[in-house]
C-alpha positions as CSV (number, residue, x, y, z in Angstrom):
1,M,15.7,-20.3,-168.1
2,I,12.9,-17.7,-167.5
3,Y,12.7,-15.4,-170.5
4,P,12.0,-11.7,-170.1
5,D,9.2,-10.2,-172.2
6,F,11.6,-7.6,-173.5
7,H,15.3,-6.9,-173.0
8,L,17.5,-4.9,-175.3
9,P,20.4,-3.1,-173.8
10,T,22.0,-2.4,-177.3
11,R,22.2,1.2,-178.5
12,L,20.8,1.0,-182.1
13,Y,21.4,3.5,-184.9
14,L,19.6,2.8,-188.1
15,Q,19.7,5.7,-190.6
16,P,20.9,6.2,-194.1
17,D,24.4,7.7,-194.2
18,I,24.9,7.1,-190.5
19,I,28.3,5.5,-191.5
20,K,29.6,9.1,-191.8
21,N,29.1,9.5,-188.0
22,V,30.6,6.2,-186.9
23,G,33.7,7.7,-185.4
24,E,31.7,10.2,-183.3
25,I,29.4,7.4,-182.1
26,I,32.2,5.1,-181.1
27,A,34.1,7.9,-179.4
28,S,31.0,8.7,-177.4
29,R,31.4,5.4,-175.6
30,N,34.9,6.5,-174.3
31,A,36.6,4.2,-176.7
32,H,40.2,4.9,-177.6
33,R,41.6,1.8,-179.2
34,A,39.4,-0.2,-181.6
35,L,40.1,-3.5,-183.2
36,I,38.1,-3.9,-186.4
37,I,37.2,-7.5,-187.1
38,T,36.4,-8.4,-190.7
39,S,36.8,-11.5,-192.7
40,S,39.4,-11.6,-195.5
41,D,36.5,-12.1,-198.0
42,D,34.7,-9.0,-196.7
43,Y,37.8,-6.9,-196.6
44,E,38.6,-7.8,-200.2
45,K,35.1,-6.9,-201.3
46,Y,34.4,-3.9,-199.1
47,E,37.9,-2.4,-198.6
48,N,36.8,1.1,-199.5
49,I,34.0,1.2,-196.9
50,I,36.2,-0.3,-194.2
51,E,39.0,2.1,-194.9
52,F,36.5,5.0,-194.7
53,I,35.4,3.7,-191.3
54,V,39.0,3.6,-190.1
55,E,39.6,7.2,-191.3
56,N,36.4,8.4,-189.6
57,L,37.4,6.7,-186.3
58,N,40.9,8.2,-186.5
59,A,39.5,11.7,-187.1
60,N,37.5,11.3,-183.9
61,G,40.4,10.2,-181.8
62,V,39.9,6.5,-181.9
63,I,43.0,4.6,-182.9
64,S,41.9,1.6,-185.0
65,I,43.6,-1.5,-186.3
66,I,42.1,-3.8,-189.0
67,Y,42.2,-7.5,-188.3
68,D,41.3,-9.3,-191.5
69,E,43.1,-12.6,-191.0
70,I,39.8,-14.6,-190.5
71,P,38.7,-16.6,-193.6
72,G,35.2,-16.4,-195.0
73,K,34.4,-19.5,-192.8
74,A,36.1,-19.0,-189.5
75,N,36.7,-21.8,-187.0
76,N,37.8,-21.9,-183.3
77,E,41.6,-21.8,-184.1
78,Y,41.3,-18.6,-186.2
79,I,39.2,-17.0,-183.4
80,D,41.8,-18.0,-180.8
81,S,44.5,-16.3,-182.8
82,A,42.4,-13.1,-183.1
83,V,41.7,-13.1,-179.4
84,Y,45.4,-13.3,-178.6
85,Y,45.9,-10.3,-180.9
86,A,43.1,-8.4,-179.2
87,K,44.6,-8.9,-175.8
88,K,48.1,-8.0,-177.1
89,T,46.9,-4.7,-178.5
90,N,45.0,-3.7,-175.4
91,T,41.9,-2.9,-177.4
92,D,39.0,-1.4,-175.5
93,I,36.3,-1.9,-178.2
94,I,35.8,-4.6,-180.8
95,I,34.1,-3.5,-184.1
96,G,32.6,-6.2,-186.3
97,V,32.3,-4.9,-189.8
98,G,30.8,-6.7,-192.9
99,L,28.6,-9.7,-193.4
100,I,27.3,-12.4,-191.0
101,E,30.6,-14.3,-190.7
102,S,32.5,-11.1,-189.7
103,L,29.8,-10.1,-187.1
104,N,29.8,-13.6,-185.8
105,S,33.5,-13.7,-185.3
106,A,33.5,-10.2,-183.6
107,K,31.1,-11.5,-181.0
108,A,33.2,-14.5,-180.2
109,I,36.4,-12.4,-180.0
110,A,34.8,-9.8,-177.8
111,M,33.6,-12.4,-175.3
112,L,36.9,-14.4,-175.2
113,A,39.2,-11.3,-175.1
114,N,38.0,-10.7,-171.5
115,N,38.1,-14.3,-170.4
116,Y,40.7,-17.0,-170.0
117,Y,39.2,-19.7,-172.2
118,F,40.0,-21.0,-175.6
119,C,37.1,-20.8,-178.1
120,D,36.2,-24.5,-177.9
121,D,36.3,-24.3,-174.1
122,I,33.7,-21.5,-173.7
123,F,30.8,-23.8,-174.7
124,E,31.4,-25.9,-171.6
125,Y,31.8,-23.0,-169.1
126,P,28.7,-20.9,-168.6
127,K,30.3,-18.6,-166.0
128,V,32.2,-15.9,-167.8
129,N,33.2,-12.3,-167.4
130,D,31.4,-9.6,-169.4
131,P,32.8,-9.2,-173.0
132,I,34.8,-6.3,-174.1
133,P,32.4,-3.7,-175.4
134,Y,31.7,-4.3,-179.0
135,A,29.9,-2.7,-181.9
136,L,28.5,-4.3,-185.0
137,I,28.3,-2.6,-188.4
138,P,26.4,-5.0,-190.8
139,F,26.6,-4.3,-194.5
140,M,23.2,-5.8,-195.2
141,P,20.4,-7.6,-193.2
142,S,22.0,-10.2,-191.0
143,I,19.0,-12.4,-190.0
144,G,18.7,-10.7,-186.7
145,L,22.2,-11.6,-185.6
146,E,23.1,-7.9,-185.5
147,I,21.1,-7.9,-182.2
148,V,20.9,-11.5,-180.9
149,P,23.4,-12.2,-178.1
150,C,24.8,-15.4,-179.6
151,F,27.4,-16.6,-182.0
152,Y,28.1,-19.9,-183.8
153,M,31.5,-21.4,-184.5
154,P,32.7,-24.6,-186.2
155,D,34.7,-27.0,-184.1
156,I,37.9,-27.6,-186.1
157,H,38.1,-31.2,-185.0
158,R,34.7,-32.2,-186.2
159,N,33.8,-29.1,-188.4
160,L,30.4,-29.0,-186.8
161,K,28.9,-25.6,-185.9
162,R,28.2,-25.0,-182.2
163,I,26.0,-22.2,-180.8
164,Y,27.0,-20.0,-177.8
165,Y,24.2,-17.9,-176.3
166,N,24.6,-15.6,-173.3
167,N,22.6,-12.5,-172.3
168,K,25.9,-10.8,-171.5
169,L,26.7,-10.9,-175.3
170,Y,24.3,-8.1,-176.4
171,P,26.2,-5.6,-178.6
172,D,27.0,-2.3,-177.0
173,L,26.3,-0.6,-180.3
174,T,24.7,-1.7,-183.6
175,I,25.1,0.8,-186.4
176,I,23.2,0.1,-189.5
177,D,23.4,2.2,-192.7
178,P,20.9,0.7,-195.1
179,L,22.6,2.2,-198.1
180,L,25.7,0.0,-197.5
181,S,23.6,-3.0,-198.7
182,L,23.7,-1.5,-202.2
183,Q,27.2,-3.0,-202.4
184,A,25.9,-6.5,-201.8
185,E,24.9,-9.0,-204.4
186,D,21.1,-8.8,-205.0
187,S,20.7,-12.5,-204.4
188,D,22.6,-12.4,-201.1
189,F,20.5,-9.4,-200.0
190,A,17.2,-11.3,-200.9
191,N,18.4,-14.5,-199.1
192,A,19.3,-12.6,-195.9
193,S,15.9,-10.8,-195.9
194,V,14.0,-14.0,-196.3
195,A,16.1,-15.6,-193.6
196,A,15.1,-12.7,-191.3
197,L,11.5,-13.3,-192.3
198,S,11.8,-16.9,-191.1
199,I,13.0,-15.8,-187.7
200,A,10.0,-13.4,-187.4
201,V,7.5,-16.0,-188.5
202,E,8.8,-18.6,-186.1
203,S,9.0,-16.1,-183.2
204,L,5.2,-15.9,-183.5
205,I,4.7,-19.6,-182.8
206,S,7.2,-20.0,-180.0
207,Q,6.0,-21.4,-176.7
208,T,7.5,-18.3,-175.0
209,T,6.0,-15.7,-177.3
210,S,4.4,-12.6,-175.8
211,D,2.4,-9.7,-177.1
212,I,5.6,-7.7,-177.3
213,T,7.3,-10.3,-179.3
214,N,4.3,-10.7,-181.6
215,T,4.3,-6.9,-182.2
216,Y,7.9,-6.9,-183.4
217,A,7.6,-10.1,-185.4
218,L,4.4,-9.1,-187.2
219,K,5.9,-5.7,-188.1
220,A,9.0,-7.6,-189.5
221,V,6.7,-9.8,-191.6
222,D,4.8,-6.7,-192.8
223,L,8.0,-4.8,-193.8
224,T,9.4,-7.8,-195.6
225,Y,6.2,-8.5,-197.5
226,R,5.8,-4.9,-198.7
227,N,9.4,-4.2,-199.7
228,L,11.4,-7.3,-200.6
229,A,10.0,-8.2,-204.0
230,A,10.1,-4.5,-205.0
231,A,13.7,-4.2,-203.8
232,F,14.6,-7.3,-205.8
233,R,13.0,-6.0,-209.0
234,D,14.4,-2.5,-208.6
235,P,17.7,-2.9,-206.7
236,D,18.9,0.7,-207.3
237,N,15.9,2.2,-205.5
238,T,17.2,3.0,-202.1
239,S,13.7,3.5,-200.5
240,Y,13.3,-0.2,-199.9
241,R,16.6,-0.7,-198.0
242,A,15.8,0.9,-194.6
243,P,12.5,-1.0,-194.1
244,L,14.3,-4.3,-194.8
245,A,17.2,-3.4,-192.5
246,L,14.6,-2.7,-189.8
247,A,12.8,-5.9,-190.5
248,S,16.0,-7.8,-189.8
249,V,16.5,-6.0,-186.5
250,L,12.9,-6.6,-185.4
251,S,13.3,-10.3,-186.2
252,G,16.4,-10.4,-184.0
253,I,14.6,-8.7,-181.2
254,S,11.8,-11.2,-181.5
255,L,14.3,-14.1,-181.4
256,T,15.9,-12.8,-178.2
257,T,12.5,-13.3,-176.3
258,S,10.9,-16.1,-178.3
259,F,14.2,-18.1,-178.5
260,M,12.9,-20.3,-181.2
261,S,13.9,-20.9,-184.8
262,I,13.8,-24.4,-186.3
263,T,14.9,-22.9,-189.7
264,F,18.0,-21.5,-188.0
265,A,18.8,-24.7,-186.2
266,I,18.4,-27.0,-189.2
267,S,20.3,-24.5,-191.5
268,L,23.2,-24.4,-189.1
269,A,23.4,-28.2,-189.2
270,L,23.1,-28.2,-193.0
271,S,26.0,-25.7,-193.3
272,S,28.1,-28.1,-191.2
273,Y,27.7,-30.9,-193.7
274,T,27.0,-29.2,-197.0
275,P,28.0,-26.0,-198.9
276,I,24.5,-24.6,-198.8
277,P,24.7,-21.0,-197.4
278,L,22.9,-20.5,-194.1
279,S,20.5,-17.8,-195.3
280,K,19.6,-19.6,-198.5
281,S,18.7,-22.9,-196.7
282,M,16.5,-20.9,-194.3
283,G,14.4,-19.6,-197.2
284,I,14.0,-23.1,-198.6
285,L,13.0,-24.6,-195.2
286,L,10.6,-21.9,-194.0
287,P,7.4,-23.0,-195.9
288,H,8.0,-26.6,-195.0
289,I,8.4,-25.8,-191.3
290,M,5.3,-23.7,-191.4
291,E,3.4,-26.7,-192.9
292,Y,4.8,-28.9,-190.2
293,N,3.4,-26.6,-187.5
294,L,0.2,-25.8,-189.3
295,T,-2.2,-27.5,-186.8
296,T,-0.6,-26.0,-183.8
297,S,-0.2,-22.4,-185.2
298,T,-3.3,-21.7,-187.2
299,N,-4.3,-18.5,-185.4
300,K,-0.8,-17.0,-185.8
301,Y,-0.7,-17.9,-189.5
302,V,-4.1,-16.2,-190.0
303,Q,-2.5,-13.0,-188.6
304,I,0.3,-13.4,-191.2
305,A,-2.3,-14.0,-194.0
306,R,-4.0,-10.8,-193.1
307,I,-0.8,-8.8,-193.1
308,M,0.0,-10.2,-196.6
309,D,-3.4,-9.0,-197.9
310,E,-4.9,-12.4,-198.2
311,D,-8.7,-12.6,-198.3
312,V,-9.5,-14.8,-195.3
313,H,-13.3,-14.1,-195.1
314,D,-15.7,-16.9,-195.5
315,I,-13.1,-19.6,-195.3
316,T,-12.0,-21.9,-192.4
317,I,-9.1,-21.0,-190.1
318,I,-7.1,-23.9,-191.6
319,E,-7.7,-22.6,-195.1
320,A,-6.6,-19.1,-194.0
321,A,-3.4,-20.5,-192.4
322,I,-2.6,-22.4,-195.6
323,K,-3.0,-19.1,-197.5
324,A,-0.3,-17.6,-195.2
325,I,2.1,-20.5,-196.1
326,E,1.5,-20.0,-199.8
327,A,2.0,-16.2,-199.5
328,V,5.4,-16.9,-197.8
329,R,6.3,-19.4,-200.5
330,K,5.4,-16.8,-203.2
331,I,7.9,-14.3,-201.6
332,T,10.6,-16.9,-201.9
333,L,9.7,-17.5,-205.5
334,D,9.6,-13.8,-206.3
335,V,13.2,-13.4,-205.2
336,E,14.3,-16.6,-206.9
337,I,15.2,-18.6,-203.9
338,P,15.5,-22.4,-204.7
339,Q,12.6,-24.4,-203.6
340,R,14.3,-27.7,-202.9
341,L,17.5,-28.8,-201.1
342,S,18.1,-31.3,-203.9
343,E,18.8,-28.4,-206.3
344,F,22.2,-28.2,-204.6
345,E,23.1,-31.8,-205.5
346,I,23.6,-33.0,-201.9
347,S,23.1,-36.6,-200.9
348,K,19.9,-37.5,-199.2
349,T,21.8,-39.8,-196.9
350,L,23.1,-36.7,-195.1
351,L,19.7,-35.7,-193.8
352,S,19.9,-38.1,-190.9
353,K,23.2,-36.6,-189.7
354,V,21.9,-33.1,-190.2
355,S,18.8,-33.8,-188.1
356,E,20.9,-35.4,-185.4
357,L,23.0,-32.3,-185.1
358,A,20.1,-29.9,-185.4
359,Q,18.3,-31.5,-182.4
360,T,21.3,-30.4,-180.2
361,Y,20.7,-26.7,-180.8
362,P,18.8,-24.7,-178.2
363,F,16.6,-22.9,-180.7
364,I,14.2,-25.8,-181.1
365,K,13.3,-26.2,-177.5
366,N,10.4,-23.7,-177.6
367,A,8.8,-25.2,-180.7
368,P,5.0,-25.6,-180.6
369,R,5.5,-29.3,-181.3
370,T,8.2,-31.4,-179.5
371,L,10.9,-32.1,-182.0
372,N,13.2,-35.1,-182.0
373,K,15.6,-36.4,-184.6
374,D,13.0,-38.3,-186.6
375,E,10.7,-35.3,-186.9
376,L,13.5,-33.0,-187.9
377,E,14.4,-35.5,-190.6
378,T,10.8,-35.5,-191.8
379,I,11.0,-31.8,-192.4
380,L,14.3,-32.2,-194.3
381,V,12.9,-35.0,-196.4
382,A,9.8,-32.8,-197.3
383,A,12.2,-29.9,-198.3
384,F,14.5,-32.2,-200.3
């Protein structure tokens, strides 16, 4: 496909306390019946916030129903049940509320509710109707998926995650209240922020990168570098929350045009075979993927080194690029992200299967170096 230099039809709201205006915002889109999609895990943890959203919607004339029958790890059968319910209730807007799994499920439901496919069929049929309008309300940084027009879904028969990407799938609205992330676990918040950083870093080295993409990606790197460690050390200080929420969005915008993230592809494959959380494995893999691409991406890494206040004077370009990798690794250490996959007590024999699945994902196609199964396994072995 030919990638645009910039395309973002989503209406984005990113303000502290914007959650108080969610009903007014949704009503402004001529919505009358909203189906709120949230996982059972998210509803149990964030019930008070979700109920507040419902009350706010109702006060603005938007009838809303909470659908929380999706488990923490959804699969295609749970999504098909939710789609049936969405069609039955004649909803005119889907609202995904919570963490990544809830947002991911909402995207799939919005697309399928206006089509006549089952969830596992849609991967084979590129011609689809536009989705039902949908809004996303993430409760913390969501590695760019609060903007990117894609979702992933495990196939119940093989339990392997598949990616669906379609430019029709941009959210109609993304409403981000950075203060909601105060409810999240500090480690989860840090993992998600580093995962968004990985998206930004890799967007810089994509074969389809552009000056526009680079601008957003470099700003995401800068915001993460200047705020993440401080937010981790002082989690009650709200001033760090908005910059990190913005960094995640900017990473997502970068991904929509760069269409490249080896960390995302490998981490999705890892989460198909192991219990390692998606965002945590992305943080582990990022320095190793940067090292793998060192010789083809030195100039981009030098830009990262400068942003991270590294002294790159009187040294070679390669040495400056290595400083960027070490600066990124230091960020992961500062927020206590594990440095090795082996810390999760997974079998090394799985790495071959993981690399085989990862090579099927579209986000490796624009890598600066051609990747096959053996090369992906080389990265995994280095990170093990």
